[in-house]
C-alpha positions, 0 to 999 in steps of 0.5 A: 517494456510493458509497465506490468512486467516485473522490473529488472531493477528490483533488488530482492534484498531490499524487499526483505526489510519490509517483512516483519519476521525475525528470519527474513531470508527464509520468510521472503522465500516462503512468501515469494513461493506461495500463491495467494490462495495458500497465504492464510494468516493476516500477517502472511497476507500483508507480507505477500502484498508488500513484497508483490506491490514493491516488486511490481511498482518499484519502477514508479519509485514507491514502496508500501510500508507498515505503519504503527499509527495512522496511514500517511503518504510521503512523497519521494525525495532525492534519496528515498522512494515515495512511501505509502504507509498503511495503518497498524499492519492491516491488510485492508488499510493497505488496500485503501491507501493503495487505492488513494495512490492509484487515482492520485496522479503524478502531481498529487504524488508529489504532495505529502498525504497526496494533498488530502486534508484529514480531520480526526473524528468529531468532524462537523457535518460539512467536514464529514460531507467533504470527507465522504466525497473524497472517499467515494472513489478510493473506497470503490477501488478498495472494494474491487481490490478486496473482492479480487483478493477474496477479502471482506470489505 
């Protein structure tokens, strides 16, 4: 089976839990039926992205989830798939975190936060230079994803 085909083991009912709306069943059906061009609000776009990412990449044992705080990657355990958690429900944050995941490779995907270090604001010049070095590739991929979705980078 080609890796970019929807996988038969996708359980649509498990995707419902990724939606934030109160009426998840009808919301799921609406999001599924809408082509990207007809999804207009940020919340709908985020729901659409989560639903489709989780559908297309379920065979890799990973889910995309909204986070309330900073983004973080949690490797899979025996009981749960890996989680790509993006910040504050922001669409572009999701694109950025997906970008990190796409280039991480199998070994890094076994590590918390894909093995990256994070220093909060107030970095030294040396820390900032290292941070920018690590961020160049994911930001380039995020830019391409944003362009593909017609979003501002």
